[in-house]
N, C-alpha and C positions, 0 to 999 in steps of 0.2 A: 343446932342444925349443921348439916355438912356443907362446908363451903364449896361452891362450884368453881372449878378451875377457869381462869380467864383465857378465852380463846380469841384468836385473831383470824378473821376470815381469809381464805386463800386469795381472793381477789385483792383485798387491801394489802396483803403481804407482797403480792406480785407487783402492784402499782408502786409501793414504797421501795422495793428493791430495784425496780426498773428506773425510778427517778434517781436513786442513789448511783446506779450504774452510769446513767447519762451524765450526772454531775461529775463523776470521776473520769469518764472516758472522753467526754467532749473536749476538755482542754488539751489532751494529748493529740486528738485528731486535728484540732485547730492549729496546734504548733506544727504538725506534720505538713498540712497543706499550705500554711503560711511560709514554710521554709522554701517553697517553690515560687514565691512572689518577690518582686522587687520592693524596696523599702516604701516607695510612694504608694503602691497598691495596698500594702499592709495598713496604711492609715486612711486611705480614701475608700477602700472596699474591705473593711476589716473582716467581715464574716463571709464574704463572697468567695466561692471556689475559684481558683485560678483558671483561666482559659487554657485549653490543651495546647494552643499555639503559642502561649506566652509563659510556659513553664520555665522557671528560672533555675535550671540545674547548675548555673554558675555559682550559686550560693554554696553548694556542696564542694565544688572544685576549689573555691576560695578557702573554705574552712579546712579542707584536707591538705592543701598545699601552702597557701599563704599564711594561714594560722597554725601551721605545723601540726595539724591533728593527726597526721600519719605517724609522727614521732610519739605523740602523746598516747595514741592508740596502742602502739607497740609497747610502750612503757607500762600501760595499764594491763595489757595481756600478760607481760612478764611478771609484774608485781602480784597481780591477782592469781595467776596460775601457781606460782611458787608458794605464795602465802596460803592459799586454800589447800594445796597439797601437803604442806607442813602441818597445818591445823588438823586435817583429817588423819594423817599418819600418827602424829604425836598424841592427838586427842584420843584416838582409838587405843593406843598402847597404854596411856595413862588411865583411861576409863576401865580397861580390862584389868589392869593391876589393882585398881581401887575396888572394883566390883567382885573380883574372883578370889582375892587373897585377903584373909582376915588378920588384922593387926590393930593393936590398941590405938595407934596413931592414924590408922587409915581413914576413919571418919573425920578426924581433925583436918587432915590434908584435903579430903574431899570438900569440906565446907570452906576451907581457905580458897580453893579454886572457885567455888560458887560465889564467894564474897567478891571476886573480881567482876561479877555481873552487876554489882551494886555501886561500883566506883565510877562516877561521871568522868568523861574524858577531860573536861575542863579542869577538874580537880587534880588530875594526874599529869597534866601537860607540863607544868613548870619543872618538877624534878626529872621528868622524862626528857625534857629538852636539854637540861644540863648534863644528864647522863649520856645522851647521844653525842653531845658536843665533846665531852671528855673522851669518849671512845672513838672520836673521829668519824662518826656515822651520820652527821648532819648532811643534808643535801645529797644523799645517796639512795639508790634503790634498795641496797642491802639493809640500811637502817629502817626504811619504811617497811620492808618485808618482815623484819624482826618485830617491829611494833605491832603490825597487823596479826602476826602469828600469836604473840603473847596476848593480844586483846581478844582473839577468837577462841583460844583454848578453853576458857571456862564454859562457854556455851556448848562446845563440842563434847566436853567431859560430862556435862549435865545431861545431854541427850543420850550419849552412848552408854553411860553407866547403867541407865535403866534397862537398856537392851541386854547388856551382858549379865545383869542380875537375874533376868527372866529365863536365861538359858539353863536347861537342866545340867547339873554337875555330872550326871552320868555320861554326857557327851564328851566332856573333858577326860574323864576316867577311861572311857573306851578308846579315845585317841592315844592316851599314854600307854595303854595295854598293847595297842597295835604298833608301838614303837616310836610314836611321835615325841619329840622333845617339847619343852615349854613353848618355844617360839613357833614350832611347826603346828602344835595344837591350836595356838591362837590364830595363825595365818591361814591354815588349811581347813579348820573345822569351825571355829567360833566366829571369826570375822565375817565369813560369808553369810552366816545366819543373822548378823547384825546389819545387813546391807540396807534395809529401809532407813535405819537411823543414820548410817553413813551418808546415804544419798541426801537426806534432809540437811545434815550438817554442811555438805558441799554446796547445796543450792543456796541456803541462807547466807553462808559465808561469802560465796561468790557475789551475791547481790550486795551485801554489806561492804565488801572491799572495793568492788568496782565503782560504786558511787560515793565512796568515802571522801570527804573534803577537809575536815578539820585537822586531822593528823597530817595529811599531805601538805596543807597550807602552812602549818606551824613548823614542820620538819624539813620542808623543801623551799621555804621562803627565801633563802639565800642563794638558790640555784638560778643565778641570773642568765646563764646560758640556756636553761630549759632542758638540759639533757636528761633529767630524771623526772620531769613533770608528768603527772597522769592526766587523764581526760577531764576530771572536774576542775583542775587548775587550768587546763587549756581553755575552758569556757571563759574563765576570768581574764585570760590573756587576749580574748578577742577584741576588747575595747582598745588595747594597746596596738594591736595589729591594724585596726581601722583608724589609727591616729586620733583616738579618743572621741570619734564621732560614733553614733549608734548605728551600726550596720545590723539591723534586726533580722534581715534575711539570712545572713551568715550566722548570726547567733542562734536562730531557730534550727538551722541546718546542723550546727554543733550539738544542740540539745537532742536532735533526732539520732545523731551518731552515738551519743552517750546512752540513750534510752533503748535503742533497738536490741542490743545484746541482752539486756536484762529482760525485756519482754519475750524474746525468743526462748531464753532459758526457762522463764516462769511458765509460759504457755505449754511447752512440750513436757515439762516435768512437774506440773502442778499436782497431779495425782500422787506423785511420790511425796510431795510436801505434806499433803493432807494425811496420807497414810502413815508417814513417818512420825509426824507430830502427835497424831492420835495414839499410835502404838507406844511412843515414848512416854506419853502422859499416863497411860494405863499401866505400863510396865515399871515406871519409876516409883 
């Protein structure tokens, strides 16, 4: 007998997805409106919305100024911007070379890059720490940028190599006939065609670097002045600023400041994420 495929009703799927959405979104909404409450109201009226007359915007001012979130925000913008730019540029060039030029060692090099996706950060942190120390890059933004760039290259090469392999070789040959050199053919002809994959890499790496905590904590732990700390480390610093008492209003305000840029990037560019990942999977 032919086995009938298992089907889920549309109503059941809608209810299940709505419940999951509520489960994920509600904590973020609760943190957002709790950041406008004083500490006492957070505990006495935990789930109640704050009164419009009692909005506590001082939490954001205290987080931005007293907790030095302004400096941490600028550090995060600098580290994330430079790291993502290097990952996109170096990853695109490496993926193009590995995908378009055939060499006996090309596949070996490609799989060595992919192996970087399988190494846990906790396993690599000890040799990485001593290497950064010997190079004098501990507690510096430059050292953190180099680590983030090296950590993000395997993913970028994995996504972009699939796009470059799918492009017809006739495009490259036509560009060469028209007088383009190797770099010009890559920059003017082939790279624009791999834009969906490039956008996907930029979005995922931005989200990953912006919220990354482990490498930042391990490599910037000796930065007592806080000149190189990023936003995730700034959240941990809130307890020190509040003299080791729990200032939950300011803590929630800090969480909102960290989360909003990620939400903005994801909401406005989510269609590029879905399109790029789907295309990269099919073309890889």
